[in-house]
N, CA and C atoms as a LAMMPS dump frame, in Angstrom:
ITEM: TIMESTEP
0
ITEM: NUMBER OF ATOMS
312
ITEM: BOX BOUNDS ff ff ff
-5.0000000000000000e+02 5.0000000000000000e+02
-5.0000000000000000e+02 5.0000000000000000e+02
-5.0000000000000000e+02 5.0000000000000000e+02
ITEM: ATOMS id mol type element x y z
1 1 1 N 356.775 -394.372 12.096
2 1 2 C 358.143 -394.001 11.844
3 1 3 C 358.124 -392.892 10.79
4 2 1 N 358.969 -391.879 10.974
5 2 2 C 359.005 -390.762 10.035
6 2 3 C 360.264 -390.797 9.19
7 3 1 N 360.143 -390.285 7.985
8 3 2 C 361.255 -390.242 7.044
9 3 3 C 361.223 -388.922 6.301
10 4 1 N 362.304 -388.596 5.635
11 4 2 C 362.349 -387.396 4.806
12 4 3 C 362.177 -387.723 3.334
13 5 1 N 362.031 -388.998 2.989
14 5 2 C 361.873 -389.402 1.596
15 5 3 C 360.419 -389.295 1.173
16 6 1 N 360.191 -389.17 -0.109
17 6 2 C 358.833 -389.082 -0.643
18 6 3 C 358.703 -390.012 -1.834
19 7 1 N 358.583 -391.312 -1.549
20 7 2 C 358.443 -392.315 -2.596
21 7 3 C 357.159 -393.075 -2.355
22 8 1 N 356.682 -393.805 -3.355
23 8 2 C 355.463 -394.567 -3.178
24 8 3 C 355.652 -396.022 -3.518
25 9 1 N 354.715 -396.854 -3.072
26 9 2 C 354.723 -398.274 -3.386
27 9 3 C 355.489 -399.101 -2.38
28 10 1 N 354.92 -400.254 -2.022
29 10 2 C 355.585 -401.171 -1.092
30 10 3 C 356.724 -401.901 -1.794
31 11 1 N 357.848 -402.08 -1.082
32 11 2 C 358.947 -402.868 -1.628
33 11 3 C 359.806 -403.409 -0.489
34 12 1 N 360.452 -404.55 -0.75
35 12 2 C 361.374 -405.14 0.214
36 12 3 C 362.614 -404.258 0.362
37 13 1 N 363.048 -403.622 -0.717
38 13 2 C 364.222 -402.749 -0.652
39 13 3 C 363.999 -401.594 0.309
40 14 1 N 362.812 -401.013 0.297
41 14 2 C 362.512 -399.916 1.211
42 14 3 C 362.553 -400.417 2.657
43 15 1 N 361.986 -401.598 2.902
44 15 2 C 362.027 -402.166 4.257
45 15 3 C 363.474 -402.387 4.7
46 16 1 N 364.326 -402.85 3.794
47 16 2 C 365.726 -403.098 4.122
48 16 3 C 366.48 -401.816 4.455
49 17 1 N 365.99 -400.667 3.996
50 17 2 C 366.604 -399.386 4.336
51 17 3 C 366.38 -399.018 5.801
52 18 1 N 365.354 -399.602 6.423
53 18 2 C 364.999 -399.247 7.793
54 18 3 C 365.259 -400.363 8.802
55 19 1 N 365.061 -401.606 8.415
56 19 2 C 365.173 -402.74 9.324
57 19 3 C 366.497 -403.455 9.082
58 20 1 N 367.26 -403.681 10.155
59 20 2 C 368.52 -404.409 10.078
60 20 3 C 368.23 -405.879 10.374
61 21 1 N 368.292 -406.727 9.368
62 21 2 C 367.943 -408.131 9.531
63 21 3 C 368.981 -408.916 10.34
64 22 1 N 370.111 -408.285 10.666
65 22 2 C 371.119 -408.934 11.502
66 22 3 C 370.837 -408.724 12.989
67 23 1 N 369.939 -407.792 13.307
68 23 2 C 369.577 -407.51 14.694
69 23 3 C 368.211 -408.119 15.011
70 24 1 N 368.001 -408.415 16.282
71 24 2 C 366.735 -409.002 16.721
72 24 3 C 365.586 -407.997 16.579
73 25 1 N 364.425 -408.517 16.203
74 25 2 C 363.181 -407.75 16.16
75 25 3 C 362.275 -408.347 17.231
76 26 1 N 361.689 -407.49 18.08
77 26 2 C 360.869 -407.94 19.199
78 26 3 C 359.401 -407.622 18.98
79 27 1 N 358.544 -408.555 19.342
80 27 2 C 357.102 -408.351 19.256
81 27 3 C 356.641 -407.602 20.51
82 28 1 N 355.995 -406.456 20.339
83 28 2 C 355.517 -405.659 21.459
84 28 3 C 354.023 -405.857 21.714
85 29 1 N 353.274 -406.314 20.73
86 29 2 C 351.822 -406.466 20.858
87 29 3 C 351.465 -407.818 21.452
88 30 1 N 350.41 -407.82 22.245
89 30 2 C 349.884 -409.071 22.779
90 30 3 C 348.613 -409.481 22.045
91 31 1 N 348.054 -408.565 21.268
92 31 2 C 346.909 -408.883 20.42
93 31 3 C 346.926 -407.981 19.197
94 32 1 N 346.267 -408.423 18.14
95 32 2 C 346.219 -407.668 16.886
96 32 3 C 345.213 -406.53 16.975
97 33 1 N 345.516 -405.428 16.299
98 33 2 C 344.574 -404.318 16.143
99 33 3 C 343.922 -404.458 14.776
100 34 1 N 342.6 -404.452 14.741
101 34 2 C 341.878 -404.577 13.475
102 34 3 C 341.866 -403.244 12.745
103 35 1 N 342.053 -403.289 11.44
104 35 2 C 341.93 -402.106 10.596
105 35 3 C 340.654 -402.277 9.787
106 36 1 N 339.74 -401.329 9.92
107 36 2 C 338.458 -401.432 9.23
108 36 3 C 338.441 -400.574 7.974
109 37 1 N 337.584 -400.957 7.051
110 37 2 C 337.403 -400.198 5.814
111 37 3 C 336.597 -398.935 6.125
112 38 1 N 336.973 -397.833 5.48
113 38 2 C 336.233 -396.578 5.587
114 38 3 C 335.525 -396.32 4.262
115 39 1 N 334.284 -395.881 4.335
116 39 2 C 333.511 -395.503 3.156
117 39 3 C 332.945 -394.114 3.417
118 40 1 N 333.226 -393.185 2.531
119 40 2 C 332.782 -391.793 2.674
120 40 3 C 333.183 -391.212 4.03
121 41 1 N 334.403 -391.538 4.456
122 41 2 C 334.923 -390.992 5.706
123 41 3 C 334.389 -391.652 6.965
124 42 1 N 333.579 -392.679 6.827
125 42 2 C 332.998 -393.359 7.986
126 42 3 C 333.478 -394.805 8.047
127 43 1 N 333.798 -395.311 9.257
128 43 2 C 334.235 -396.702 9.368
129 43 3 C 333.072 -397.667 9.139
130 44 1 N 333.389 -398.802 8.543
131 44 2 C 332.399 -399.855 8.36
132 44 3 C 332.75 -400.994 9.318
133 45 1 N 331.99 -402.054 9.308
134 45 2 C 332.28 -403.227 10.139
135 45 3 C 333.243 -404.188 9.452
136 46 1 N 333.645 -403.889 8.233
137 46 2 C 334.505 -404.784 7.466
138 46 3 C 335.97 -404.626 7.876
139 47 1 N 336.572 -405.708 8.345
140 47 2 C 337.99 -405.707 8.724
141 47 3 C 338.804 -406.042 7.474
142 48 1 N 339.74 -405.154 7.13
143 48 2 C 340.534 -405.353 5.916
144 48 3 C 341.977 -405.749 6.211
145 49 1 N 342.416 -405.578 7.464
146 49 2 C 343.789 -405.939 7.827
147 49 3 C 343.907 -405.974 9.346
148 50 1 N 345.037 -406.482 9.801
149 50 2 C 345.365 -406.505 11.225
150 50 3 C 346.759 -405.914 11.386
151 51 1 N 346.996 -405.219 12.524
152 51 2 C 348.286 -404.584 12.762
153 51 3 C 348.817 -404.969 14.135
154 52 1 N 350.139 -404.948 14.253
155 52 2 C 350.806 -405.216 15.526
156 52 3 C 352.07 -404.357 15.603
157 53 1 N 352.562 -404.161 16.834
158 53 2 C 353.727 -403.321 17.081
159 53 3 C 354.981 -404.157 17.327
160 54 1 N 356.118 -403.626 16.848
161 54 2 C 357.402 -404.306 16.957
162 54 3 C 358.488 -403.291 17.278
163 55 1 N 359.654 -403.796 17.705
164 55 2 C 360.765 -402.915 18.062
165 55 3 C 362.09 -403.562 17.669
166 56 1 N 363.045 -402.705 17.371
167 56 2 C 364.408 -403.139 17.101
168 56 3 C 365.337 -402.078 17.685
169 57 1 N 366.447 -402.511 18.246
170 57 2 C 367.397 -401.575 18.857
171 57 3 C 367.76 -400.481 17.861
172 58 1 N 367.679 -399.228 18.319
173 58 2 C 368.035 -398.089 17.482
174 58 3 C 366.873 -397.512 16.692
175 59 1 N 365.705 -398.16 16.735
176 59 2 C 364.531 -397.671 16.006
177 59 3 C 363.389 -397.374 16.971
178 60 1 N 362.536 -396.425 16.615
179 60 2 C 361.315 -396.271 17.411
180 60 3 C 360.398 -397.479 17.152
181 61 1 N 359.473 -397.779 18.053
182 61 2 C 358.521 -398.863 17.776
183 61 3 C 357.827 -398.616 16.443
184 62 1 N 357.58 -399.701 15.709
185 62 2 C 356.934 -399.571 14.413
186 62 3 C 355.815 -400.595 14.283
187 63 1 N 354.818 -400.243 13.49
188 63 2 C 353.65 -401.08 13.287
189 63 3 C 353.758 -401.794 11.943
190 64 1 N 353.322 -403.053 11.906
191 64 2 C 353.322 -403.834 10.675
192 64 3 C 351.899 -404.311 10.414
193 65 1 N 351.477 -404.16 9.159
194 65 2 C 350.133 -404.577 8.745
195 65 3 C 350.195 -405.977 8.14
196 66 1 N 349.198 -406.789 8.494
197 66 2 C 349.037 -408.13 7.93
198 66 3 C 347.652 -408.189 7.298
199 67 1 N 347.563 -408.632 6.049
200 67 2 C 346.273 -408.661 5.363
201 67 3 C 345.383 -409.797 5.842
202 68 1 N 345.976 -410.811 6.491
203 68 2 C 345.183 -411.868 7.106
204 68 3 C 345.557 -411.939 8.586
205 69 1 N 344.694 -412.553 9.369
206 69 2 C 344.954 -412.643 10.8
207 69 3 C 346.114 -413.6 11.047
208 70 1 N 347.087 -413.152 11.842
209 70 2 C 348.259 -413.966 12.158
210 70 3 C 348.251 -414.279 13.652
211 71 1 N 349.028 -415.261 14.023
212 71 2 C 349.155 -415.644 15.431
213 71 3 C 350.385 -414.953 16.006
214 72 1 N 350.171 -414.121 17.017
215 72 2 C 351.287 -413.403 17.635
216 72 3 C 351.967 -414.264 18.694
217 73 1 N 353.283 -414.207 18.766
218 73 2 C 353.991 -414.906 19.847
219 73 3 C 353.846 -414.106 21.141
220 74 1 N 354.445 -414.596 22.211
221 74 2 C 354.405 -413.899 23.49
222 74 3 C 355.095 -412.536 23.394
223 75 1 N 354.728 -411.652 24.316
224 75 2 C 355.312 -410.319 24.423
225 75 3 C 356.838 -410.416 24.525
226 76 1 N 357.537 -409.591 23.763
227 76 2 C 358.998 -409.485 23.714
228 76 3 C 359.683 -410.699 23.111
229 77 1 N 358.94 -411.542 22.396
230 77 2 C 359.555 -412.649 21.669
231 77 3 C 360.343 -412.106 20.491
232 78 1 N 361.432 -412.769 20.164
233 78 2 C 362.208 -412.415 18.974
234 78 3 C 361.511 -413.057 17.779
235 79 1 N 361.319 -412.267 16.718
236 79 2 C 360.548 -412.736 15.568
237 79 3 C 361.265 -412.449 14.255
238 80 1 N 360.752 -413.056 13.193
239 80 2 C 361.112 -412.705 11.821
240 80 3 C 359.819 -412.536 11.05
241 81 1 N 359.887 -411.814 9.956
242 81 2 C 358.729 -411.594 9.096
243 81 3 C 358.871 -412.374 7.8
244 82 1 N 357.751 -412.805 7.258
245 82 2 C 357.715 -413.355 5.905
246 82 3 C 357.375 -412.222 4.957
247 83 1 N 358.269 -411.956 4.019
248 83 2 C 358.052 -410.938 2.971
249 83 3 C 357.736 -409.557 3.529
250 84 1 N 358.616 -409.044 4.389
251 84 2 C 358.452 -407.688 4.922
252 84 3 C 358.688 -406.678 3.811
253 85 1 N 357.762 -405.72 3.69
254 85 2 C 357.869 -404.635 2.721
255 85 3 C 357.548 -403.326 3.423
256 86 1 N 358.003 -402.236 2.85
257 86 2 C 357.711 -400.916 3.397
258 86 3 C 357.343 -399.968 2.276
259 87 1 N 356.62 -398.93 2.655
260 87 2 C 356.157 -397.916 1.716
261 87 3 C 356.361 -396.552 2.373
262 88 1 N 356.949 -395.628 1.641
263 88 2 C 357.147 -394.271 2.136
264 88 3 C 356.063 -393.383 1.552
265 89 1 N 355.291 -392.755 2.446
266 89 2 C 354.223 -391.847 2.027
267 89 3 C 354.412 -390.55 2.791
268 90 1 N 354.645 -389.494 2.067
269 90 2 C 354.939 -388.233 2.734
270 90 3 C 356.181 -388.402 3.588
271 91 1 N 356.046 -388.132 4.873
272 91 2 C 357.174 -388.267 5.792
273 91 3 C 357.024 -389.486 6.7
274 92 1 N 356.215 -390.462 6.306
275 92 2 C 355.978 -391.654 7.116
276 92 3 C 356.37 -392.92 6.355
277 93 1 N 356.711 -393.956 7.121
278 93 2 C 357.027 -395.265 6.556
279 93 3 C 356 -396.252 7.097
280 94 1 N 355.389 -397.021 6.205
281 94 2 C 354.397 -398.027 6.576
282 94 3 C 354.933 -399.397 6.176
283 95 1 N 354.792 -400.363 7.089
284 95 2 C 355.285 -401.71 6.855
285 95 3 C 354.129 -402.691 6.703
286 96 1 N 354.366 -403.733 5.895
287 96 2 C 353.42 -404.841 5.81
288 96 3 C 354.22 -406.125 5.621
289 97 1 N 353.617 -407.229 6.033
290 97 2 C 354.243 -408.55 5.879
291 97 3 C 353.145 -409.576 5.707
292 98 1 N 353.518 -410.737 5.187
293 98 2 C 352.536 -411.795 5.002
294 98 3 C 352.32 -412.597 6.269
295 99 1 N 353.384 -412.779 7.063
296 99 2 C 353.262 -413.591 8.273
297 99 3 C 354.392 -413.241 9.216
298 100 1 N 354.333 -413.82 10.41
299 100 2 C 355.327 -413.597 11.452
300 100 3 C 355.706 -414.965 12.017
301 101 1 N 356.982 -415.111 12.371
302 101 2 C 357.445 -416.362 12.965
303 101 3 C 358.318 -416.058 14.171
304 102 1 N 358.129 -416.822 15.233
305 102 2 C 358.967 -416.666 16.414
306 102 3 C 360.301 -417.366 16.171
307 103 1 N 361.394 -416.712 16.56
308 103 2 C 362.729 -417.291 16.45
309 103 3 C 362.973 -418.081 17.73
310 104 1 N 363.327 -419.324 17.586
311 104 2 C 363.535 -420.167 18.788
312 104 3 C 364.988 -420.454 19.01
Protein backbone atom coordinates (compact mmCIF):
# COMPACT_ATOMS: atom_id res chain seq x y z
CA UNK A 1 0.00 0.00 0.00
CA UNK A 2 1.36 3.45 -0.87
CA UNK A 3 1.03 6.68 1.06
CA UNK A 4 2.24 10.26 0.78
CA UNK A 5 3.22 10.48 4.46
CA UNK A 6 6.78 10.10 5.70
CA UNK A 7 6.68 8.95 9.31
CA UNK A 8 8.46 6.15 11.13
CA UNK A 9 7.69 3.57 13.78
CA UNK A 10 4.86 1.07 14.16
CA UNK A 11 1.70 2.28 15.90
CA UNK A 12 -1.96 1.32 16.25
CA UNK A 13 -2.96 4.90 15.39
CA UNK A 14 -1.26 4.64 12.00
CA UNK A 15 -3.07 1.35 11.32
CA UNK A 16 -6.38 3.01 12.25
CA UNK A 17 -5.73 5.67 9.59
CA UNK A 18 -5.87 2.96 6.91
CA UNK A 19 -8.04 0.11 8.21
CA UNK A 20 -11.74 0.64 8.99
CA UNK A 21 -12.50 -1.68 11.91
CA UNK A 22 -16.25 -1.37 11.21
CA UNK A 23 -15.82 -3.12 7.84
CA UNK A 24 -14.98 -6.77 7.24
CA UNK A 25 -11.36 -7.77 6.60
CA UNK A 26 -10.88 -10.87 4.40
CA UNK A 27 -8.01 -13.34 4.44
CA UNK A 28 -6.62 -13.81 0.91
CA UNK A 29 -3.68 -16.13 1.70
CA UNK A 30 -3.96 -19.88 2.00
CA UNK A 31 -0.45 -20.23 3.42
CA UNK A 32 2.11 -18.00 5.11
CA UNK A 33 5.09 -16.51 3.25
CA UNK A 34 8.33 -16.81 5.22
CA UNK A 35 10.50 -13.72 5.61
CA UNK A 36 14.18 -14.60 5.95
CA UNK A 37 17.00 -12.63 7.52
CA UNK A 38 19.47 -10.98 5.13
CA UNK A 39 23.15 -10.61 6.01
CA UNK A 40 25.41 -8.51 3.77
CA UNK A 41 22.67 -8.40 1.13
CA UNK A 42 22.32 -12.19 1.01
CA UNK A 43 19.40 -14.25 2.37
CA UNK A 44 20.09 -16.70 5.17
CA UNK A 45 18.09 -19.79 6.19
CA UNK A 46 16.83 -18.01 9.32
CA UNK A 47 13.09 -17.21 9.23
CA UNK A 48 12.39 -14.01 11.15
CA UNK A 49 8.69 -13.50 10.35
CA UNK A 50 5.72 -14.75 8.36
CA UNK A 51 3.44 -12.70 6.08
CA UNK A 52 -0.05 -13.10 4.65
CA UNK A 53 -2.35 -11.07 2.38
CA UNK A 54 -5.67 -9.47 3.34
CA UNK A 55 -8.32 -7.25 1.77
CA UNK A 56 -10.95 -4.75 2.81
CA UNK A 57 -13.52 -3.00 0.62
CA UNK A 58 -12.07 0.24 -0.74
CA UNK A 59 -8.43 -0.75 -0.15
CA UNK A 60 -5.88 -2.52 -2.30
CA UNK A 61 -4.79 -5.93 -0.93
CA UNK A 62 -2.32 -5.48 1.90
CA UNK A 63 0.24 -7.71 3.58
CA UNK A 64 0.55 -8.18 7.35
CA UNK A 65 3.68 -9.46 9.09
CA UNK A 66 3.53 -11.83 12.06
CA UNK A 67 6.67 -12.39 14.14
CA UNK A 68 5.54 -15.92 15.02
CA UNK A 69 3.82 -18.50 12.87
CA UNK A 70 0.03 -18.12 12.97
CA UNK A 71 -2.77 -20.37 11.80
CA UNK A 72 -4.58 -18.95 8.78
CA UNK A 73 -8.32 -19.48 8.35
CA UNK A 74 -9.84 -20.57 5.05
CA UNK A 75 -9.57 -18.36 1.96
CA UNK A 76 -11.92 -15.32 2.09
CA UNK A 77 -12.73 -15.83 5.78
CA UNK A 78 -13.62 -12.70 7.71
CA UNK A 79 -10.93 -12.04 10.31
CA UNK A 80 -9.75 -9.68 13.03
CA UNK A 81 -6.20 -8.93 14.12
CA UNK A 82 -4.69 -8.88 17.58
CA UNK A 83 -2.74 -5.63 18.07
CA UNK A 84 -2.63 -4.46 14.44
CA UNK A 85 -0.01 -1.76 13.90
CA UNK A 86 1.29 0.06 10.85
CA UNK A 87 4.46 1.89 9.92
CA UNK A 88 4.91 4.46 7.16
CA UNK A 89 8.28 4.30 5.42
CA UNK A 90 8.81 6.54 2.46
CA UNK A 91 5.66 6.18 0.39
CA UNK A 92 4.73 2.71 1.70
CA UNK A 93 2.70 1.42 4.64
CA UNK A 94 3.74 -1.81 6.38
CA UNK A 95 1.45 -3.69 8.76
CA UNK A 96 2.18 -6.13 11.57
CA UNK A 97 0.03 -7.95 14.11
CA UNK A 98 0.52 -10.46 16.89
CA UNK A 99 -2.20 -12.89 15.79
CA UNK A 100 -5.25 -13.39 13.61
CA UNK A 101 -8.71 -14.66 14.52
CA UNK A 102 -11.56 -15.81 12.32
CA UNK A 103 -14.87 -14.02 12.92
CA UNK A 104 -17.67 -16.56 13.25
